C-alpha positions as CSV (number, residue, x, y, z in Angstrom):
1,M,-20.0,13.6,-56.1
2,K,-21.1,10.2,-57.2
3,I,-17.7,8.6,-55.6
4,R,-18.6,10.4,-52.5
5,K,-22.3,9.1,-52.3
6,R,-21.1,5.4,-53.2
7,W,-18.7,5.7,-50.3
8,I,-21.2,6.9,-47.9
9,G,-23.6,4.2,-49.2
10,A,-20.9,1.4,-48.9
11,A,-20.2,2.6,-45.2
12,A,-24.0,2.3,-44.4
13,V,-24.3,-1.1,-45.8
14,L,-21.1,-2.1,-43.7
15,A,-22.4,-0.5,-40.8
16,L,-25.8,-2.6,-41.3
17,L,-23.9,-5.7,-41.9
18,V,-21.8,-5.4,-38.6
19,S,-25.2,-4.6,-36.9
20,A,-26.6,-7.8,-38.3
21,V,-23.6,-10.0,-37.3
22,A,-24.0,-8.3,-33.7
23,I,-27.5,-8.9,-33.3
24,A,-27.2,-12.5,-34.6
25,Q,-24.7,-13.2,-31.9
26,V,-26.3,-11.2,-28.7
27,T,-30.0,-10.8,-28.0
28,L,-30.9,-7.8,-25.9
29,V,-33.5,-8.6,-23.4
30,T,-34.7,-5.9,-21.0
31,S,-36.5,-6.6,-17.8
32,E,-39.1,-4.3,-16.4
33,W,-37.8,-0.8,-15.7
34,S,-38.8,-0.8,-12.2
35,S,-35.9,-3.5,-11.5
36,G,-33.6,-1.4,-13.7
37,N,-31.8,-4.1,-15.5
38,L,-30.6,-4.5,-19.3
39,V,-29.5,-7.9,-19.8
40,F,-27.4,-9.1,-22.9
41,K,-27.7,-12.9,-23.6
42,K,-26.3,-15.5,-26.4
43,V,-28.8,-16.3,-29.3
44,S,-27.4,-19.6,-29.3
45,D,-28.1,-20.8,-25.7
46,G,-29.8,-17.9,-23.9
47,S,-26.9,-17.5,-21.4
48,T,-26.5,-14.3,-20.0
49,L,-23.1,-12.5,-21.2
50,F,-23.6,-9.3,-18.9
51,T,-26.0,-6.9,-17.1
52,F,-26.5,-3.4,-16.9
53,N,-27.8,-1.7,-13.7
54,T,-27.6,1.2,-11.4
55,S,-24.8,-0.9,-9.6
56,G,-22.5,-1.1,-12.8
57,I,-21.9,-3.6,-15.2
58,N,-21.9,-7.5,-14.0
59,F,-20.2,-9.9,-16.2
60,A,-21.2,-13.4,-16.2
61,A,-18.4,-16.3,-15.4
62,P,-15.7,-16.2,-16.6
63,G,-16.4,-12.4,-16.2
64,N,-13.0,-11.0,-17.5
65,L,-12.9,-7.7,-19.0
66,L,-10.2,-7.7,-21.8
67,I,-8.3,-4.9,-23.0
68,G,-6.0,-5.6,-26.1
69,G,-6.7,-9.5,-25.5
70,T,-5.4,-9.0,-21.8
71,A,-7.8,-10.1,-18.9
72,L,-8.1,-7.3,-16.1
73,T,-7.8,-9.3,-12.9
74,P,-7.6,-6.7,-10.0
75,T,-10.6,-7.2,-7.2
76,A,-12.9,-4.3,-6.6
77,A,-11.2,-3.6,-3.3
78,E,-7.8,-3.0,-5.3
79,L,-9.6,-1.0,-7.9
80,N,-11.0,1.2,-5.2
81,E,-8.0,1.9,-3.1
82,Y,-5.6,4.9,-3.9
83,L,-2.2,5.6,-2.9
84,I,-0.6,8.9,-1.4
85,T,3.4,9.0,-1.5
86,I,5.2,11.7,0.5
87,H,8.8,12.1,-0.2
88,D,11.7,13.7,1.7
89,V,10.3,13.1,5.1
90,D,12.8,13.7,7.9
91,V,11.9,10.6,10.0
92,C,14.2,11.6,12.9
93,D,12.6,15.1,13.2
94,T,9.7,16.0,15.3
95,T,8.5,18.4,12.7
96,S,5.5,17.0,11.1
97,V,4.6,16.7,7.3
98,Y,1.3,16.9,5.5
99,A,-0.5,15.4,2.5
100,V,-3.9,16.0,1.2
101,L,-6.5,12.9,0.8
102,P,-8.5,13.9,-2.2
103,H,-11.2,11.4,-1.7
104,A,-13.4,10.1,1.2
105,G,-12.8,6.6,2.4
106,T,-10.9,4.4,4.9
107,L,-7.3,4.8,5.6
108,N,-6.2,1.1,5.5
109,S,-2.4,0.8,5.0
110,A,0.9,2.8,5.4
111,A,4.5,2.1,4.9
112,V,7.8,3.8,5.3
113,V,10.9,3.1,3.6
114,P,13.9,5.3,5.2
115,H,16.9,6.2,2.9
116,G,19.4,5.6,5.4
117,T,20.5,3.6,8.5
118,I,18.3,4.2,11.6
119,D,20.3,4.5,14.6
120,S,17.8,3.9,17.3
121,Q,14.2,2.7,17.1
122,T,11.9,5.3,16.0
123,V,8.2,5.6,15.4
124,L,6.0,7.5,13.0
125,K,2.2,7.9,13.7
126,L,-0.5,9.0,11.1
127,Y,-3.2,11.5,12.2
128,L,-6.3,12.6,10.0
129,G,-7.9,16.1,10.0
130,A,-10.1,18.3,8.1
131,V,-9.0,21.5,6.5
132,D,-7.5,24.1,9.0
133,T,-7.5,21.9,12.0
134,T,-4.8,20.5,14.3
135,Y,-4.9,16.9,13.2
136,L,-5.9,15.5,16.6
137,T,-7.2,12.1,15.1
138,E,-4.6,9.5,15.5
139,V,-5.2,6.5,13.2
140,S,-5.0,3.4,15.4
141,G,-2.7,0.7,14.3
142,A,-1.1,2.9,11.4
143,T,2.0,3.1,13.6
144,L,5.1,2.7,11.8
145,T,8.0,1.4,13.9
146,M,11.5,1.2,12.4
147,T,13.8,-0.6,14.1
148,A,17.4,0.3,15.3
149,S,20.4,-0.4,12.9
150,A,17.9,-1.0,9.9
151,P,19.7,-0.4,6.8
152,A,18.6,2.0,3.9
153,G,15.9,0.4,1.9
154,R,14.3,-1.6,4.6
155,I,10.4,-1.2,4.1
156,F,8.5,-1.0,7.4
157,T,4.5,-1.3,7.3
158,N,1.7,-1.0,10.0
159,G,-0.2,-3.4,11.8
160,A,-4.2,-3.8,11.4
161,V,-5.9,-0.4,11.3
162,T,-8.3,-0.5,14.2
163,G,-9.7,3.0,14.6
164,G,-9.7,6.8,13.6
165,S,-9.2,5.8,10.0
166,T,-12.3,7.6,8.3
167,V,-11.1,10.0,5.5
168,T,-13.3,13.0,4.3
169,A,-13.0,14.3,0.8
170,N,-10.4,16.8,0.5
171,S,-8.9,16.4,4.2
172,G,-5.4,15.9,5.5
173,V,-3.0,13.5,7.1
174,R,-0.2,14.3,9.1
175,V,2.8,12.0,9.5
176,G,4.5,12.7,12.7
177,S,7.9,11.1,14.3
178,D,8.9,10.5,18.2
179,G,12.2,11.9,16.9
180,T,14.0,9.1,18.6
181,C,16.8,8.9,15.9
182,T,19.4,11.1,16.0
183,S,20.5,11.2,12.2
184,A,19.0,13.3,9.7
185,I,17.5,10.3,7.6
186,V,15.1,11.0,4.8
187,G,12.1,8.6,4.2
188,T,9.2,8.0,1.9
189,V,5.9,7.3,3.4
190,T,3.0,5.6,1.5
191,I,-0.8,5.9,2.5
192,G,-3.5,3.5,1.1
193,V,-7.0,4.5,1.2
194,T,-10.0,2.6,0.3
195,R,-13.0,4.3,-1.4
């Protein structure tokens, strides 16, 4: 029993030492609660390290968040994008394929890669719709034009999305082909949505 008490006592002292070191390195300064900010500053020079508020955590320059010593460098826009990939799309068939878009946002990118050679120019279009609808809203600018004689593995991307791109949570996307090519060519379509 004495050994256990000594161990717990040693752990408590260690925790106090770690806290003391942390307090010596960083001073917690709180602004008025009406402004909703908690500011962490260095003791040595008073410079701000980071700020907590209702918008999140704002790191002062250089502002890198490290995991295992490696800086995370993606932009906020990159972190706010999710991708949906639809496999086994018959790009030469006029039958549509569908996928669920789980989060609200804006559809901003699309790409297709055919798994075989396209024998004539073929166009894929994207349409958005809520649950149990006919997907009538075409996403303007999300057209994917696959050129004739394009070999397997060539990636085709859309131009600038200009309209009809608002995504509601748990809605769907329909991919439709004009069916111009005559071969049964499978493709993979990837769609990007910014939240």
